[in-house]
C-alpha positions as CSV (number, residue, x, y, z in Angstrom):
1,M,-17.4,-22.1,45.8
2,M,-16.0,-23.8,42.7
3,P,-13.5,-26.6,43.4
4,A,-9.9,-25.8,42.8
5,K,-9.7,-28.5,40.2
6,N,-12.5,-27.0,38.1
7,I,-10.9,-23.5,38.4
8,L,-7.6,-24.9,37.1
9,L,-9.4,-26.6,34.3
10,R,-11.2,-23.4,33.3
11,I,-8.0,-21.4,33.4
12,G,-6.3,-24.0,31.3
13,L,-9.1,-23.9,28.8
14,T,-9.0,-20.1,28.6
15,I,-5.2,-20.2,28.0
16,S,-5.6,-22.8,25.3
17,L,-8.3,-20.8,23.5
18,A,-6.1,-17.7,23.7
19,L,-3.1,-19.5,22.3
20,A,-5.3,-21.0,19.5
21,A,-6.6,-17.6,18.6
22,A,-3.1,-16.2,18.5
23,G,-2.0,-19.1,16.3
24,V,-4.9,-18.3,13.9
25,A,-3.9,-14.6,13.9
26,R,-0.3,-15.5,13.1
27,A,-1.4,-17.8,10.3
28,Q,-3.5,-15.1,8.7
29,T,-0.7,-12.5,8.9
30,P,0.8,-12.2,5.4
31,T,4.6,-12.7,5.1
32,T,6.9,-10.7,2.8
33,R,6.9,-13.6,0.4
34,D,3.0,-13.5,0.3
35,I,3.2,-9.8,-0.7
36,V,5.8,-10.6,-3.4
37,N,3.6,-13.3,-4.8
38,R,0.6,-11.1,-4.9
39,L,2.3,-8.3,-6.7
40,N,4.5,-10.2,-9.0
41,R,2.2,-10.0,-12.0
42,L,1.6,-7.4,-14.8
43,D,-0.6,-8.6,-17.6
44,A,-1.0,-5.2,-19.3
45,A,0.0,-1.8,-17.9
46,P,-3.0,0.5,-17.8
47,E,-2.7,3.8,-19.7
48,F,-3.9,6.8,-17.7
49,D,-2.8,10.2,-16.6
50,L,-2.4,10.1,-12.8
51,A,-2.9,13.9,-12.4
52,A,-6.0,13.7,-14.5
53,L,-7.4,10.8,-12.6
54,R,-6.9,12.7,-9.3
55,Q,-8.9,15.5,-10.7
56,Q,-11.6,13.2,-12.0
57,V,-12.0,11.5,-8.6
58,L,-12.3,14.9,-6.8
59,E,-14.8,16.2,-9.3
60,R,-17.0,13.1,-9.0
61,A,-16.9,13.4,-5.2
62,R,-17.9,17.1,-5.4
63,A,-20.7,16.5,-7.9
64,R,-24.3,16.6,-6.7
65,I,-25.9,13.9,-8.8
66,K,-29.7,13.8,-8.4
67,N,-30.0,10.0,-8.9
68,D,-26.7,9.0,-7.2
69,P,-27.0,5.2,-6.7
70,G,-25.2,5.4,-3.3
71,P,-21.9,3.8,-2.3
72,V,-23.2,0.2,-2.6
73,N,-24.1,0.6,-6.3
74,R,-21.8,3.4,-7.3
75,P,-19.5,2.3,-10.2
76,P,-15.7,2.4,-9.6
77,V,-14.2,5.7,-10.5
78,A,-11.0,4.0,-11.9
79,P,-12.0,0.6,-13.3
80,E,-8.7,0.4,-15.1
81,L,-7.1,-0.3,-11.8
82,T,-9.3,-3.1,-10.7
83,G,-7.6,-5.8,-12.7
84,L,-4.0,-5.0,-11.5
85,A,-2.1,-7.2,-9.1
86,S,-2.8,-5.8,-5.7
87,F,-2.2,-6.2,-1.9
88,A,-4.3,-4.5,0.7
89,T,-3.2,-3.9,4.3
90,P,-4.6,-1.9,7.2
91,V,-2.6,1.2,8.1
92,E,-3.8,3.2,11.1
93,F,-3.8,7.0,11.1
94,D,-4.7,9.6,13.7
95,L,-8.3,10.4,13.4
96,G,-9.0,12.7,10.5
97,T,-5.3,13.2,9.7
98,P,-2.6,11.8,7.5
99,I,-0.4,11.1,10.6
100,I,0.6,7.4,10.6
101,Q,0.3,5.7,14.0
102,P,3.6,4.1,15.2
103,D,2.3,0.6,15.2
104,S,1.6,0.8,11.4
105,Y,5.2,1.4,10.5
106,Q,5.8,-2.4,10.7
107,A,3.2,-3.0,8.0
108,I,4.7,-0.3,5.8
109,G,8.2,-1.8,6.4
110,Q,7.0,-5.2,5.3
111,I,5.8,-3.7,2.0
112,A,9.2,-2.0,1.6
113,D,10.9,-5.4,2.2
114,A,8.7,-6.9,-0.5
115,L,9.5,-4.1,-3.0
116,V,13.2,-4.8,-2.9
117,H,12.9,-8.5,-3.5
118,A,14.3,-9.4,-6.9
119,P,11.0,-10.4,-8.6
120,L,9.5,-6.9,-7.9
121,L,12.5,-4.8,-8.7
122,P,11.5,-4.4,-12.4
123,Y,8.1,-2.8,-11.5
124,T,6.6,0.5,-10.5
125,F,3.8,0.7,-8.0
126,L,0.7,2.8,-7.1
127,I,-0.2,3.4,-3.5
128,V,-4.0,3.8,-3.3
129,G,-5.7,5.4,-0.3
130,H,-9.3,4.3,0.5
131,I,-11.7,5.5,3.2
132,E,-15.0,4.0,4.4
133,S,-18.2,5.7,3.4
134,T,-18.7,8.1,6.3
135,G,-18.6,11.9,6.3
136,R,-18.3,14.1,3.2
137,R,-17.2,12.5,0.0
138,E,-15.0,15.4,-1.1
139,A,-13.2,15.5,2.3
140,N,-12.7,11.8,2.1
141,V,-11.0,12.0,-1.3
142,I,-8.7,14.8,0.0
143,L,-7.8,12.9,3.2
144,S,-7.2,9.6,1.4
145,Q,-4.8,11.4,-1.0
146,R,-2.9,13.0,1.9
147,R,-2.7,9.6,3.6
148,A,-1.5,7.8,0.4
149,D,1.2,10.6,0.0
150,A,2.2,10.1,3.6
151,V,2.8,6.4,3.1
152,R,4.7,7.0,-0.1
153,D,6.9,9.5,1.8
154,V,7.7,6.9,4.4
155,L,8.6,4.3,1.9
156,I,10.9,6.8,0.1
157,N,12.4,8.7,3.1
158,T,12.5,6.0,5.8
159,F,12.8,2.8,3.9
160,K,14.8,4.2,0.9
161,I,12.6,2.9,-1.9
162,S,13.3,4.8,-5.1
163,A,10.9,7.6,-5.7
164,K,10.8,6.6,-9.4
165,R,9.1,3.3,-8.4
166,I,6.1,4.7,-6.3
167,Q,3.2,7.0,-7.1
168,A,0.2,7.7,-4.9
169,I,-3.5,8.4,-5.4
170,G,-6.4,8.8,-3.0
171,L,-9.8,7.4,-4.1
172,G,-11.7,8.2,-0.9
173,E,-15.0,6.2,-1.0
174,E,-15.2,6.4,-4.8
175,Q,-13.9,2.8,-5.3
176,L,-14.6,0.8,-2.1
177,L,-12.7,-2.4,-1.4
178,D,-15.9,-3.9,0.0
179,P,-18.8,-2.0,-1.7
180,A,-21.4,-4.3,-0.1
181,H,-20.4,-2.9,3.3
182,P,-19.5,0.7,2.6
183,S,-19.0,1.8,6.3
184,D,-16.9,-1.3,7.2
185,A,-13.3,-0.7,8.3
186,A,-12.1,-3.0,5.5
187,N,-12.7,-0.1,3.2
188,A,-10.1,2.0,5.0
189,Q,-7.2,-0.2,4.0
190,L,-4.2,0.9,2.1
191,E,-3.8,-0.8,-1.3
192,I,-0.6,-1.2,-3.4
193,L,-0.9,-2.0,-7.1
194,T,1.7,-3.2,-9.6
195,L,1.5,-0.4,-12.1
196,S,4.1,-0.8,-14.9
197,K,7.5,-1.9,-15.9
198,L,10.3,0.3,-14.6
199,I,12.1,2.2,-17.4
200,E,15.7,1.3,-17.0
201,N,18.3,4.1,-17.2
202,D,21.4,3.8,-19.5
203,P,24.2,1.9,-17.8
204,P,26.8,4.1,-16.1
205,P,29.9,4.6,-18.2
206,A,32.9,2.4,-17.4
207,A,35.5,3.9,-15.2
208,S,38.3,5.5,-17.3
209,L,41.8,4.1,-16.9
210,P,44.5,6.5,-15.7
211,A,46.5,8.4,-18.3
212,P,49.7,6.7,-19.4
213,A,51.8,9.6,-18.2
214,K,50.5,9.2,-14.7
215,M,51.1,5.4,-14.8
216,K,54.7,6.1,-15.8
217,Q,55.2,8.6,-13.0
218,A,53.8,6.1,-10.5
219,K,56.4,3.5,-11.6
220,Q,59.2,5.9,-11.2
221,K,58.4,6.8,-7.6
């Protein structure tokens, strides 16, 4: 039987290692300020038609290319997006669905908090859905679009981010975040990109003053 002293030492070591691991996890968890800093840049807004890009992604996933290089060597379907300021975060969904798991609402809420910080208010953003290279490519594109749309809906309807500031696209496995490891879970992360400057609306008209007759009547009462 192990002496009680050694048992206590082992328990203490286990607790210390667990606390140290938790400390590392906390240190690696991005803060809202980290997200703001990552997205607060727009060197040049890309020019593209989002609807056309969605169709292009779907058509490429459907194509049966004889000499397809495979996911590791496949070129990005939307290279114009690769140079934009970006932030990637894991968002968990029910298997094969766009239903967001409850634990992931915190990550989406953190993004929402970042989007209402003053440095990011002038920008519009693109929610990009990715999926690791498993299953059918066409199905992956469709599912990633539904998931990106679901996250956009939560940002708008739950966290009250203006719909004018957020668009969504699903790239499936056509533009992997980690192409060297196409089936890795890192490729299933949600990505948000700083897309363009927000077009400001005309300022609201100044409130009109009451008519002189009404003002006179008010004084007489």
